[in-house]
C-alpha positions as CSV (number, residue, x, y, z in Angstrom):
1,M,33.5,23.2,208.3
2,A,35.2,24.1,211.6
3,F,33.4,25.8,214.4
4,S,32.8,29.6,214.3
5,F,32.2,31.7,217.4
6,S,29.3,33.3,215.6
7,E,27.4,30.1,216.3
8,L,27.3,30.7,220.0
9,T,24.1,32.1,221.5
10,V,26.2,34.1,224.0
11,P,29.7,35.2,223.2
12,L,31.2,33.6,226.3
13,V,33.8,30.8,226.8
14,G,34.3,29.0,230.1
15,A,38.0,29.1,230.9
16,P,39.7,25.7,231.4
17,M,40.8,25.6,235.0
18,A,43.0,22.6,235.6
19,G,43.6,21.2,239.1
20,G,40.0,20.9,240.3
21,P,37.7,23.8,239.4
22,S,36.9,22.6,235.9
23,T,34.5,19.6,235.8
24,P,32.5,18.0,233.0
25,A,29.4,19.4,234.6
26,L,30.7,22.9,234.5
27,A,31.8,22.6,230.9
28,A,28.4,21.2,229.9
29,A,26.5,23.9,231.9
30,V,28.4,26.7,230.1
31,S,27.6,25.2,226.7
32,E,24.0,24.5,227.7
33,A,23.7,28.2,228.6
34,G,24.7,29.2,225.1
35,G,28.5,29.6,225.5
36,L,31.4,27.3,224.9
37,G,32.4,25.1,227.9
38,F,35.9,23.7,228.2
39,V,37.2,20.4,229.7
40,A,40.7,21.0,231.3
41,G,43.2,18.4,230.2
42,G,46.0,19.5,232.4
43,Y,47.0,17.2,235.3
44,R,44.7,14.5,233.8
45,T,45.8,11.2,232.3
46,A,44.7,10.4,228.8
47,Q,42.0,8.0,230.1
48,Q,40.7,10.6,232.6
49,L,40.6,13.2,229.8
50,A,38.6,10.8,227.6
51,D,36.2,10.1,230.5
52,D,35.8,13.8,231.1
53,I,35.0,14.6,227.5
54,T,32.5,11.8,227.4
55,A,30.9,12.9,230.6
56,A,30.5,16.5,229.4
57,R,29.1,15.4,226.1
58,A,26.5,13.3,227.9
59,L,25.2,16.5,229.6
60,T,24.9,18.8,226.6
61,T,24.3,18.9,222.9
62,G,26.3,22.1,222.7
63,P,29.9,22.6,221.6
64,I,32.6,21.3,223.9
65,G,36.2,22.5,224.0
66,V,39.3,20.7,225.4
67,N,42.4,22.4,226.7
68,L,45.9,20.8,226.7
69,F,49.2,21.9,228.2
70,V,51.9,22.0,225.5
71,P,55.0,20.0,226.6
72,Q,57.9,22.2,227.5
73,P,61.6,21.8,228.5
74,S,62.7,22.2,232.1
75,Y,63.9,25.6,233.3
76,A,64.7,24.4,236.8
77,D,68.1,24.9,238.5
78,V,68.9,22.0,240.8
79,V,70.8,24.2,243.2
80,L,68.0,26.7,243.4
81,L,65.5,23.9,243.9
82,D,67.5,22.6,246.9
83,E,67.7,26.1,248.4
84,Y,64.0,26.5,248.0
85,A,63.3,23.1,249.6
86,D,65.3,24.2,252.7
87,L,63.0,27.3,253.0
88,L,59.9,25.2,252.6
89,D,60.9,22.4,255.1
90,P,59.6,24.3,258.2
91,L,56.2,24.8,256.6
92,A,56.0,21.1,255.5
93,E,56.9,20.1,259.1
94,H,54.1,22.5,260.3
95,Y,51.6,20.5,258.3
96,G,53.1,17.2,259.2
97,V,54.1,16.3,255.6
98,E,57.2,15.8,253.5
99,L,58.0,17.9,250.5
100,G,57.2,16.2,247.2
101,E,59.9,15.0,244.8
102,P,60.8,17.9,242.4
103,R,60.5,15.6,239.3
104,F,60.1,16.8,235.8
105,G,57.1,15.8,233.8
106,D,53.4,16.6,234.4
107,D,51.7,16.1,231.1
108,D,54.1,13.7,229.5
109,C,51.3,11.8,227.7
110,W,51.0,14.3,224.9
111,P,50.7,11.8,222.1
112,E,48.0,9.8,224.0
113,K,46.0,13.0,224.7
114,L,46.2,14.0,221.1
115,D,44.9,10.5,220.2
116,V,42.0,11.1,222.6
117,V,41.1,14.3,220.9
118,A,41.3,12.7,217.5
119,H,39.0,9.9,218.6
120,L,36.4,12.0,220.5
121,R,36.6,15.0,218.2
122,P,35.7,18.0,220.5
123,T,34.5,21.1,218.8
124,V,37.6,23.2,219.8
125,V,41.1,22.4,221.2
126,S,43.0,25.1,222.9
127,F,46.6,25.0,224.0
128,T,48.4,26.7,226.9
129,F,52.2,27.2,227.7
130,G,53.2,27.4,224.1
131,T,52.2,26.3,220.6
132,P,52.1,22.7,219.3
133,P,54.3,21.7,216.3
134,P,52.8,22.7,212.9
135,D,52.1,19.0,212.1
136,D,50.0,18.5,215.1
137,L,47.9,21.6,214.4
138,E,47.5,20.6,210.7
139,W,46.4,17.1,211.8
140,L,43.7,18.6,214.0
141,R,42.6,21.1,211.4
142,D,42.2,18.3,208.9
143,M,39.6,16.8,211.3
144,R,37.8,20.1,211.3
145,I,38.6,20.8,215.0
146,L,39.2,24.5,215.6
147,T,42.6,25.0,217.1
148,M,43.4,27.9,219.5
149,V,46.6,28.9,221.3
150,T,46.8,31.1,224.4
151,V,49.1,34.1,223.9
152,T,50.2,36.9,226.1
153,S,52.0,39.1,223.6
154,A,52.0,40.1,219.9
155,Y,55.2,38.1,219.5
156,E,53.6,34.9,220.8
157,A,50.6,35.5,218.6
158,G,52.8,35.6,215.5
159,V,54.5,32.4,216.5
160,A,51.2,30.6,217.2
161,L,49.7,31.7,213.8
162,G,53.0,30.8,212.1
163,H,52.6,27.3,213.4
164,G,49.0,27.1,212.0
165,A,46.7,28.1,214.9
166,E,43.3,29.2,213.6
167,A,42.3,31.3,216.6
168,L,43.9,32.9,219.6
169,V,43.1,33.3,223.3
170,V,44.5,36.7,224.2
171,Q,45.3,36.6,227.9
172,G,45.7,39.9,229.7
173,P,47.6,40.5,232.9
174,G,44.5,40.3,235.1
175,A,44.0,36.6,234.5
176,G,43.8,34.3,237.4
177,G,45.8,31.1,237.6
178,H,48.8,30.4,235.4
179,R,49.9,32.9,232.8
180,G,50.1,31.3,229.3
181,T,53.5,32.7,228.5
182,F,55.6,30.7,226.2
183,A,58.8,31.3,228.2
184,P,58.2,30.4,231.9
185,D,61.4,32.0,233.1
186,V,60.4,35.5,232.0
187,L,58.1,37.7,234.1
188,P,54.8,38.0,232.2
189,G,54.1,41.3,230.4
190,T,51.9,44.0,231.8
191,D,50.3,45.3,228.6
192,S,46.6,45.7,229.2
193,L,44.1,43.3,227.7
194,E,42.7,46.1,225.6
195,H,46.2,47.0,224.3
196,L,46.9,43.4,223.4
197,L,43.6,43.0,221.6
198,A,44.2,46.2,219.6
199,E,47.8,45.3,218.7
200,I,47.1,41.6,217.8
201,G,43.9,42.5,216.0
202,H,45.5,45.1,213.9
203,A,48.3,42.7,212.9
204,H,46.0,39.8,212.2
205,P,42.5,41.2,211.4
206,Q,41.1,37.9,210.1
207,V,41.9,35.8,213.1
208,P,39.2,35.2,215.7
209,L,40.4,36.5,219.1
210,V,39.0,35.3,222.5
211,A,39.7,37.9,225.2
212,T,40.5,36.8,228.7
213,G,42.0,38.1,231.9
214,G,40.2,40.0,234.7
215,I,36.8,39.9,233.0
216,S,34.1,39.6,235.6
217,T,31.1,41.8,234.6
218,A,28.7,42.1,231.6
219,A,30.1,45.6,231.0
220,E,33.7,44.2,230.7
221,V,32.4,41.5,228.3
222,A,30.8,44.2,226.2
223,G,34.0,46.2,226.3
224,V,36.2,43.5,224.8
225,L,33.6,42.7,222.2
226,R,33.7,46.3,221.1
227,K,37.5,46.0,220.9
228,G,37.1,43.2,218.3
229,A,37.1,40.1,220.4
230,A,34.9,37.3,219.0
231,A,34.1,36.2,222.6
232,A,35.2,36.7,226.2
233,Q,36.6,33.9,228.2
234,V,35.9,33.8,232.0
235,G,37.4,31.7,234.7
236,T,37.4,33.4,238.0
237,A,33.7,34.3,237.5
238,L,32.9,30.6,237.5
239,L,34.9,29.5,240.5
240,L,31.9,29.6,242.8
241,A,29.5,28.0,240.3
242,H,27.6,25.1,241.8
243,E,29.0,22.8,239.1
244,A,32.7,23.8,239.7
245,G,35.1,21.6,241.5
246,T,36.7,24.5,243.5
247,N,37.7,23.2,246.9
248,P,35.9,24.6,250.0
249,T,39.0,26.5,251.3
250,H,39.3,28.2,248.0
251,R,35.6,29.0,247.8
252,A,35.5,30.5,251.2
253,A,38.6,32.7,250.6
254,L,37.1,34.3,247.5
255,T,34.4,36.0,249.6
256,N,36.5,36.4,252.7
257,P,37.2,40.2,253.3
258,E,40.6,39.2,254.8
259,F,41.8,38.7,251.2
260,I,42.0,42.0,249.5
261,N,44.7,41.7,246.8
262,T,45.9,39.3,244.1
263,T,49.6,38.8,243.3
264,V,51.6,37.1,240.5
265,T,53.9,34.5,241.9
266,C,55.8,31.4,241.0
267,A,56.1,30.3,244.6
268,F,53.5,27.5,244.4
269,S,54.3,25.9,241.0
270,G,57.5,27.4,239.6
271,R,55.5,29.1,236.9
272,Y,54.0,32.6,237.2
273,A,50.3,32.6,238.2
274,R,47.9,35.1,239.8
275,G,46.1,34.3,243.0
276,L,45.0,35.8,246.3
277,E,47.8,37.1,248.4
278,N,48.2,35.0,251.5
279,D,50.9,34.1,254.1
280,F,52.5,31.7,251.6
281,T,52.9,34.3,248.9
282,R,54.2,36.9,251.3
283,A,56.8,34.5,252.7
284,F,58.0,32.9,249.5
285,E,57.2,34.9,246.3
286,D,60.4,37.0,246.6
287,V,62.7,33.9,247.0
288,A,61.0,31.3,244.9
289,P,62.8,30.3,241.7
290,V,61.2,29.3,238.5
291,G,61.0,25.6,237.8
292,Y,57.7,24.1,236.5
293,P,56.6,21.5,237.2
294,E,59.3,20.6,239.7
295,I,58.2,23.2,242.3
296,N,54.6,22.3,241.6
297,H,55.4,18.7,242.8
298,M,57.5,20.0,245.7
299,T,54.7,22.1,247.2
300,A,51.8,19.7,246.4
301,P,51.8,18.0,249.8
302,I,51.8,21.3,251.6
303,R,49.0,22.6,249.6
304,A,46.9,19.5,250.0
305,A,47.5,19.5,253.7
306,A,46.5,23.1,254.0
307,V,43.2,22.4,252.2
308,T,42.6,19.4,254.5
309,H,43.1,21.7,257.5
310,D,41.0,24.4,255.8
311,D,43.9,26.8,256.0
312,P,43.8,29.3,253.2
313,H,47.3,30.6,254.0
314,G,49.1,27.4,253.0
315,T,47.7,26.8,249.5
316,N,47.3,28.5,246.1
317,L,44.0,30.5,245.8
318,W,44.1,31.2,242.0
319,A,42.0,34.2,241.1
320,G,41.9,37.1,238.6
321,T,41.8,40.7,239.4
322,G,38.0,40.7,239.2
323,F,37.5,38.2,242.0
324,R,35.4,40.6,244.1
325,S,32.6,40.2,241.5
326,V,32.3,36.4,241.9
327,R,29.1,34.9,243.3
328,A,27.8,31.5,244.1
329,A,25.2,30.4,241.7
330,A,24.4,27.9,238.9
331,A,26.7,28.3,236.0
332,A,23.7,29.2,233.8
333,D,22.9,32.1,236.0
334,I,26.4,33.3,236.1
335,I,26.6,33.2,232.3
336,A,23.3,35.0,232.0
337,A,24.5,37.8,234.3
338,L,27.7,38.2,232.2
339,T,25.9,38.4,228.9
340,P,25.8,42.0,227.7
């Protein structure tokens, strides 16, 4: 029998945060605390993903989830990429680096990652940036691995369930990091998390919904549970966890009073994502084109150099709207404080 969220001691899921913050230790700590920890498969090779799952499993007897990015076509316009590169060149020169090659392909080892999942059998597999083909979801279901798809609208929910997803991660507009929208060239919707839960829950009353996006207090967790969510997923709340791999520049910015707002921008990666407003977003968010992962590769040297120089104004500082509530602590203590 596949996993049920009713099996969790606490109704909390640790959001997969690719690119550094998610670590095997963080996933295991969330699961050890009674929730469901996630290993982030984005930006990892198949072998790295296998190693991460194995490492997390060695640290806990609790359930472990794995998140994968769904392959997607390129939406980049070569002319717009060239124009954006011209705008970025002075900043790259400032940091003493060259822009990265705007190549297509980040997670192009999809079959290999599915093979890793099939071999290691995590408790849950969630998907972001779209829904896998029905055959892939059926294959995982046959192995009794619970399949979840991240959605940001009732339409996307219908598509995911039509493909065979067994549960949904309902992502509201307050979420930090990349929005899970299926169409990356469309500005993400602004319907509140509560509205999305009500709309999707009414249309699909038997489907487990995991609510996420801007949840940073026990009261907010309790609120989405009352709205029908089976669990709440938190990411920003865990960025300062001792077990998280959040880089020092990002950690410091989250508690720096200089940073007062978050903004949704595609300036860093070519895909809409929410983070702390800084000089980079103010300079480029109105001129940056969509084009993921091409722009993600272009800006990578700048972002890495900014972190090396401990400059929070040259890199992405992903955070949800509830970032003011984050605190540095062991993941178990953070989960305990979020438990209603």
